[in-house]
ROSE-411558 format. One line per 5 residues: number of its first residue (from 1); for each residue x, y, z of C-alpha. Coordinates in Angstrom, 2 decimals. Layout:
BEGIN
NUM	X,Y,Z; ...
END
This chain:
BEGIN
1	79.94,69.81,77.86; 76.81,71.59,79.08; 73.16,70.80,77.69; 71.94,74.30,76.16; 68.07,74.36,75.04
6	67.78,77.66,72.56; 64.00,79.18,72.47; 63.54,80.36,68.69; 65.67,80.19,65.63; 66.39,84.30,65.33
11	69.10,86.10,64.25; 70.40,86.25,67.98; 69.12,83.16,69.32; 71.24,81.07,66.26; 74.10,83.70,66.92
16	74.52,82.30,70.48; 73.63,78.77,69.06; 76.67,78.66,67.10; 79.41,80.25,69.34; 78.20,78.04,72.07
21	78.66,74.81,69.72; 82.12,76.12,69.06; 82.46,76.35,73.20; 82.26,72.75,73.48; 78.49,72.56,74.35
26	75.58,70.38,72.79; 73.16,72.88,71.47; 69.28,71.90,70.26; 67.13,75.02,69.28; 63.08,74.65,69.21
31	61.46,77.15,67.03; 57.83,77.12,66.81; 57.50,78.16,63.40; 58.44,76.11,60.40; 61.36,77.92,59.18
36	64.44,80.11,61.02; 65.68,83.61,60.75; 62.82,85.13,63.15; 61.87,88.74,61.75; 64.41,88.16,58.69
41	61.79,86.02,56.28; 61.25,86.57,52.63; 57.82,86.52,50.54; 57.80,84.46,47.34; 55.54,84.54,44.45
46	55.54,83.93,40.69; 59.05,84.05,40.68; 59.73,87.31,42.13; 61.16,87.41,46.26; 61.01,90.23,48.29
51	62.96,90.64,51.85; 59.79,91.03,54.45; 62.35,92.05,57.58; 65.82,94.04,57.13; 66.22,95.20,53.89
56	69.78,96.67,54.87; 72.90,95.43,57.56; 74.81,98.34,58.98; 78.14,97.26,61.09; 78.77,94.30,59.05
61	81.80,93.89,61.54; 79.61,92.08,63.81; 78.77,89.21,61.24; 82.24,89.26,60.44; 83.32,88.49,63.60
66	80.53,85.88,63.84; 82.10,83.84,60.74; 85.41,84.05,62.23; 84.77,83.20,65.37; 82.62,79.90,64.52
71	84.65,78.80,61.46; 87.43,80.74,60.49; 85.89,81.95,57.70; 84.90,85.60,56.42; 81.58,86.73,55.65
76	82.55,87.78,52.21; 82.75,83.75,51.60; 79.31,82.38,52.95; 77.55,85.36,51.20; 78.20,88.36,48.62
81	78.10,91.61,50.47; 77.62,94.68,48.42; 78.24,98.32,49.69; 75.06,100.47,48.43; 76.32,102.84,46.79
86	74.83,105.84,46.62; 73.24,105.24,50.38; 69.96,106.47,49.99; 68.42,109.25,47.99; 65.75,111.43,49.73
91	62.67,113.28,48.11; 61.09,116.34,50.99; 57.63,117.63,50.93; 58.83,120.49,49.09; 59.89,118.48,46.08
96	63.78,118.74,46.48; 65.58,115.54,46.49; 69.67,114.90,47.66; 71.18,111.61,47.13; 73.80,111.10,49.49
101	76.50,108.68,49.10; 77.99,105.56,51.09; 80.21,106.21,54.17; 81.96,109.67,53.59; 81.05,112.40,55.60
106	82.93,114.88,52.78; 80.51,113.52,50.45; 77.50,113.83,52.29; 78.17,117.34,53.33; 78.67,118.64,49.84
111	75.79,116.83,48.30; 73.50,118.57,51.08; 75.17,122.09,50.36; 74.48,121.38,46.64; 71.07,120.09,47.00
116	69.59,122.23,49.92; 71.64,125.23,49.79; 75.26,126.32,51.35; 75.36,125.76,54.95; 73.16,123.02,55.34
121	76.22,120.30,54.76; 78.50,122.36,57.50; 75.24,122.37,60.09; 74.78,118.48,59.22; 78.45,117.98,59.30
126	78.48,119.68,62.87; 75.76,117.73,64.29; 77.42,114.43,62.87; 80.31,115.58,65.03; 77.98,115.83,68.38
131	76.49,112.28,67.49; 80.03,110.63,67.32; 80.44,112.57,71.00; 77.11,110.34,72.22; 78.56,107.30,70.29
136	81.91,107.66,71.95; 80.03,107.78,75.34; 77.65,104.85,74.92; 78.99,102.54,72.60; 80.85,100.54,75.20
141	78.38,100.09,77.67; 75.20,99.87,75.11; 76.53,97.57,72.57; 79.79,95.31,73.95; 79.58,94.98,77.35
146	76.55,92.91,79.22; 74.11,95.82,80.87; 74.52,95.38,84.39; 71.90,95.49,86.81; 71.88,98.83,88.04
151	70.80,100.58,85.14; 70.21,104.32,86.26; 73.11,105.60,84.62; 71.66,105.38,81.19; 68.81,107.24,82.39
156	70.70,110.11,81.15; 70.98,111.23,77.75; 75.12,111.10,76.15; 74.14,113.67,73.18; 75.50,117.01,74.50
161	74.26,120.54,74.72; 75.80,123.41,72.43; 77.62,125.63,73.70; 76.22,129.39,74.69; 73.24,131.05,74.50
166	69.94,129.87,75.08; 70.67,126.57,73.78; 72.97,125.52,76.60; 70.30,123.34,77.61; 70.55,120.11,76.33
171	67.82,119.00,73.64; 65.50,116.58,75.05; 64.17,114.71,71.98; 65.47,114.04,68.74; 62.69,116.28,67.15
176	64.35,118.80,69.26; 68.08,118.26,67.89; 66.22,118.87,64.50; 64.40,122.20,65.21; 67.15,123.94,67.58
181	70.53,122.63,65.46; 69.99,121.99,61.86; 67.46,124.83,61.18; 66.13,123.49,58.23; 62.66,121.15,57.64
186	64.92,119.18,54.99; 67.74,118.62,57.79; 64.90,117.73,60.16; 62.99,115.45,58.52; 66.32,113.75,57.26
191	67.31,113.13,60.98; 64.21,112.30,61.88; 63.72,109.30,59.26; 66.23,107.50,61.05; 64.43,107.15,64.16
196	61.35,105.90,61.98; 62.89,103.53,60.16; 63.92,102.19,63.57; 60.37,102.08,64.84; 60.93,105.34,67.21
201	59.05,108.47,67.14; 61.13,111.27,66.62; 58.89,113.38,68.99; 59.58,111.19,72.14; 62.81,109.48,71.26
206	65.58,111.07,73.32; 67.99,112.87,71.59; 70.80,110.12,71.51; 68.82,108.73,68.76; 71.23,111.32,67.09
211	73.99,107.67,67.03; 71.77,106.10,64.59; 72.49,108.63,61.63; 75.94,108.78,62.74; 76.38,104.67,62.76
216	74.73,104.44,59.54; 77.14,107.32,57.61; 80.30,106.46,59.28; 80.07,102.55,59.02; 77.77,102.37,55.66
221	75.09,100.32,54.08; 75.04,97.19,52.69; 72.95,94.65,51.11; 73.59,91.01,51.12; 73.13,89.86,47.37
226	70.15,87.13,47.15; 68.38,89.75,49.74; 69.13,89.89,53.73; 67.34,86.08,53.58; 70.42,84.89,52.45
231	72.52,85.99,55.72; 69.87,83.87,57.61; 70.70,81.05,55.48; 73.94,81.47,56.06; 73.97,81.86,59.95
236	71.42,78.58,60.12; 74.06,76.43,57.49; 76.86,77.78,59.91; 75.10,76.39,63.10; 74.44,73.00,61.37
241	78.07,72.83,60.29; 79.20,73.23,64.04; 76.35,70.62,65.45; 73.48,72.37,66.77; 70.14,70.42,65.89
246	67.33,72.23,65.03; 63.75,70.77,65.77; 61.54,73.26,64.07; 57.06,73.27,64.42; 57.81,72.57,68.11
251	56.76,74.98,70.61; 58.31,75.52,74.21; 55.59,76.28,76.50; 57.48,76.16,79.62; 60.87,76.72,81.16
256	61.29,74.12,83.70; 62.64,75.95,87.04; 63.45,73.29,89.90; 65.30,74.60,93.22; 65.37,78.04,91.84
261	67.28,77.46,88.17; 66.21,76.30,84.96; 66.70,72.79,84.58; 65.04,72.15,81.08; 61.75,72.98,78.83
266	58.79,71.65,78.47; 57.44,71.53,74.87; 53.46,71.74,73.42; 53.32,67.95,73.20; 54.15,67.48,77.31
271	57.47,66.14,76.66; 60.38,67.50,77.99; 63.95,68.49,77.20; 66.61,68.82,79.74; 69.67,71.38,79.65
276	72.05,73.17,82.03; 71.29,76.58,80.48; 68.18,77.79,78.61; 68.75,80.80,75.93; 65.74,82.60,74.43
281	65.48,84.40,71.63; 61.27,84.67,71.85; 60.59,88.23,72.40; 60.84,88.88,75.88; 57.26,90.60,76.76
286	56.01,87.61,74.87; 57.64,85.02,77.39; 55.78,86.34,80.41; 52.34,87.01,78.23; 52.34,83.59,77.40
291	53.67,82.03,80.63; 56.60,80.38,79.27; 58.51,82.21,81.70; 56.84,82.53,85.56; 54.20,85.35,85.78
296	54.84,88.96,87.03; 52.39,91.92,86.08; 53.86,93.99,83.06; 54.86,96.86,85.60; 57.75,94.01,86.88
301	58.97,92.83,83.59; 62.62,93.69,82.84; 63.21,96.45,80.81; 61.69,95.50,77.35; 61.71,98.60,75.03
306	58.60,99.72,77.21; 58.56,102.84,75.07; 58.41,101.00,71.61; 54.99,100.81,70.31; 55.56,100.91,66.57
311	55.38,98.05,63.87; 55.85,97.77,59.90; 53.59,97.77,57.28; 55.41,96.69,53.95; 53.77,96.42,50.41
316	55.63,93.98,48.17; 55.24,95.62,44.62; 55.72,92.95,41.45; 56.40,95.57,38.39; 56.98,94.97,35.17
321	59.88,96.42,32.97; 63.18,96.29,34.33; 64.85,98.69,36.71; 66.59,101.61,35.43; 70.21,101.16,35.96
326	70.54,104.60,37.53; 67.69,103.96,40.12; 68.68,104.51,43.32; 68.53,101.53,45.57; 67.07,103.21,48.73
331	65.02,106.13,48.73; 63.17,107.26,51.36; 59.83,109.89,50.46; 59.31,112.11,53.35; 55.65,113.20,54.77
336	54.43,116.47,54.45; 53.48,116.50,58.04; 56.10,115.46,59.99; 54.44,116.47,63.61; 51.03,114.76,62.21
341	53.06,111.47,61.34; 54.25,111.53,64.94; 50.97,112.72,66.79; 49.47,109.89,64.97; 51.96,107.66,66.02
346	51.27,108.63,69.76; 47.69,108.54,69.49; 48.23,105.03,67.70; 46.14,105.76,64.68; 47.39,105.66,60.83
351	48.51,108.88,59.36; 47.01,109.98,55.95; 50.54,110.49,54.18; 53.50,109.03,55.78; 57.16,108.18,55.40
356	58.11,105.52,53.33; 61.33,103.78,52.49; 61.44,102.30,49.09; 63.80,99.65,48.67; 64.71,98.83,44.84
361	67.75,95.91,44.96; 69.71,95.69,42.03; 69.44,91.91,41.78; 68.47,89.44,39.75; 68.09,86.78,42.03
366	64.97,88.09,43.32; 62.83,88.66,40.12; 61.74,87.33,36.61; 63.58,88.38,34.06; 62.90,92.03,32.46
371	61.10,92.97,35.70; 61.62,94.38,39.17; 60.76,93.60,42.94; 60.10,96.45,45.21; 59.26,97.01,48.82
376	57.80,100.02,50.26; 57.74,99.75,54.08; 55.98,102.26,56.56; 56.09,102.34,60.48; 52.94,102.47,61.81
381	51.40,102.35,65.52; 51.02,98.04,66.67; 48.93,98.43,69.32; 49.44,99.19,72.99; 49.14,95.41,74.00
386	51.14,92.50,73.21; 48.49,90.70,70.98; 46.90,91.56,68.00; 43.39,92.39,68.70; 40.67,95.23,67.64
391	42.31,97.54,66.92; 45.50,95.94,66.32; 47.75,98.35,64.74; 45.95,101.47,63.82; 42.38,103.44,63.92
396	39.85,101.49,61.88; 42.35,98.83,61.30; 41.93,95.71,62.41; 43.70,92.18,61.90; 40.67,91.47,59.68
401	39.71,94.53,58.54; 40.98,94.10,54.60; 39.71,97.54,53.45; 41.04,99.71,55.84; 44.66,97.70,55.17
406	44.50,98.29,51.72; 43.28,102.03,51.65; 46.75,102.31,54.00; 48.46,100.30,51.57; 47.21,102.54,48.95
411	48.34,105.71,50.35; 51.89,104.44,50.70; 51.72,102.79,46.98; 50.66,106.40,46.04; 53.42,108.13,47.89
416	56.15,106.09,46.62; 55.66,107.09,42.97; 57.74,109.60,43.84; 60.78,107.04,44.09; 59.51,105.11,41.13
421	58.14,106.80,38.60; 55.07,105.34,36.38; 54.74,103.06,38.84; 50.90,102.33,38.99; 51.32,101.54,35.16
426	54.00,99.09,35.55; 52.45,97.28,38.51; 51.97,93.56,38.31; 50.22,92.78,41.68; 51.23,93.63,45.31
431	51.10,91.98,48.61; 50.84,93.80,52.02; 52.07,92.40,55.22; 51.03,94.30,58.48; 51.99,93.93,62.19
436	49.42,91.13,62.29; 51.88,88.87,60.47; 55.23,90.22,62.41; 52.97,88.41,65.36; 51.99,85.57,63.76
441	56.05,85.08,62.83; 57.50,86.25,65.83; 55.15,86.38,68.72; 54.53,90.36,68.85; 53.49,92.55,66.35
446	55.85,95.18,67.38; 59.54,95.59,65.98; 62.12,96.55,68.49; 64.75,99.21,68.16; 68.32,98.96,69.50
451	69.07,100.20,72.76; 69.13,104.25,73.31; 70.28,105.98,76.81; 68.18,108.85,78.04; 64.20,108.92,78.05
456	65.00,108.08,81.63; 65.39,104.16,80.53; 62.73,103.27,78.40; 64.17,102.17,75.73; 66.83,99.86,77.21
461	65.82,95.87,76.32; 65.86,93.40,78.61; 69.67,92.24,79.74; 71.10,89.13,78.56; 70.99,87.83,82.13
466	67.06,87.12,83.19; 66.09,86.94,86.77; 65.94,83.62,86.70; 69.04,81.76,86.91; 70.30,79.67,84.15
471	67.98,81.32,81.65; 69.38,84.05,79.17; 68.17,86.74,76.60; 69.16,87.08,73.24; 67.76,88.34,70.42
476	66.15,91.89,69.20; 64.18,92.24,72.76; 67.03,91.91,74.74; 70.53,94.10,75.16; 71.51,95.58,73.13
481	68.16,95.89,71.30; 66.56,95.14,67.59; 68.48,95.04,63.93; 70.31,92.66,62.64; 73.99,93.70,63.90
486	72.74,94.61,67.36; 71.13,90.77,67.41; 74.09,89.33,66.45; 75.73,91.25,69.41; 73.32,90.05,71.81
491	74.54,86.14,70.74; 78.09,87.26,71.45; 77.19,88.24,74.43; 75.18,85.54,75.80; 77.77,83.35,74.74
496	80.73,85.24,77.10; 77.98,85.14,80.23; 77.36,81.13,79.59; 80.85,80.55,78.77; 82.97,83.19,81.27
501	80.42,83.58,83.85; 80.53,86.39,86.18; 84.21,87.28,85.01; 82.69,88.05,81.58; 83.35,91.95,80.96
506	82.27,92.39,77.16; 83.53,91.79,73.76; 86.53,92.58,72.62
END
C-alpha cells in the first residue's frame, strides 16, 4: 500500500483519489479552501442557489464508469440525472431562433431546415460528418491514452478538407470552417458558440474544435437535479466511503523532492506529509508560479494550454414569479458582431455586446416556491498573466472596479431578455461573479478547455506524468483538459499510470 498525497479537491483530483483508494492505497487530500469541487461551486442567497461552474454535463459515461469502478453503483443511484430536451435554443442576431433537440442528428437537421431555410440542415449534417472524422481520429489519443512525451503529431489538425475546387485546402480555424463550409452567418454563429462556451476564440481555435458540437449532439446534454454541485457532493461522498482523508483549509506550499523524486509535501504551517506519490489537481501554471514545483521560466513549462486566455463572468439572477413550463433549459443569445467579439477577446478587452448563455433549470431545489433562479454566462478575457492584476480581465475592468464590472453585467442582463422576456420587471436581485472569483477559488482566473489537436499543439494541456518523478497532474489543466467529463478522465489516467506504471496504455 502506497502513501499518496493529493493536492486540491477538484473533480479530477477527487476522481483519482477514490480510484487510488479502491486500488488499496492510503490517500490524503489537502485542499487550501474550505470546500471541495474546484470550479464546481454553488452560490446561495435567500433560498436561491446557482451553479457558478459548469451548468451541464456532457459524456456522462465518464462519471458512470467512475461510480461503477469505485463502488459498483450506477451514477443514477448517486445523483438524479436528467437528459435536457430540447438541448438548446439559439437566438440569432437577425431575430431568427431555432430550438434543437437532444442527441438527435436527424432532429437537428429538420429543426435547422425549418427555422433557417431548406438546405441549412443538410449543410450542418455534412459538417457533422467531417467533425465525426476528426473525432474518430483524435478520440483515443486525446481522451483515453496518456499524452506521450513526443507530441508533434498532435500539432497537425485532424479536421478533414473538403474535396474539390478551392476548398481542397483544409480550414485552419473554426471560424474559417463556418465561413467556407456552412455559408450562413447563423450556422456559423451556432458553430462558434460551442467554442466560446469552452473558452476558445473561434478566430484562433483550430478547425478540430468541430469535435465540440459533434460531442454534444451525439452524446447529449445532461443536468443533475439539485444543480451540478450535487455531482461534486456525490464524488466527495464516494471518496469518503472508500477511506480517502480530506484536510480542508490547508495549503500545500511545496512538493518535497529528494534524490530527484517527490517524497512528500510541505504545508503552510511548516509541517510535512510524506508520500510515495503526489497527485496534484491544482492549475499547472499556478504550481510553477507559486513554486510548489521547482521554478522554471514560463517558456519551459510543460504544455498547459498556453493559448487559453479567457475566463467567465456569471450573473446570478433571482427572479420573481415562476418559470414558464415551456421555457428552454439553455438559450444561447448570439452577438450581432461575432468578428468584434473575437477581436475583443484577442485584444484582452470586453466587447459591447457579448454572446451569452442563459440557463433556466426547472429545479425546485434551487429556488424558493413560486420564483426562478437563472444564470447568465459570458466568455471574457482573463488577463495575460496567471494572477489577477489591473487590468484584471478586460480594458477598464479591474478587480476593484465595481463600476466596470456592473456595467458589463448590465449589458449581459439586457441581452438575456431575449431568452427571458420581462426579466427586468421580475428581477429581485443579482450577484455578479468574475475571473477574480475564479482566481480566489482555483488559483487562476482562467478556465481551461478540453485538449484539441492542431494549432501547433498550443491547446494541449500538461501531460499527466510531470517532469518530476513521483508527481502526477490531474484535473482540468492536465491531459485531457477542462470540463467535467475530461477532468474525470484525467483521474482515471493518473490512476492507471500509478497502479500499472509504464505499461499503462490507456483507459478501456
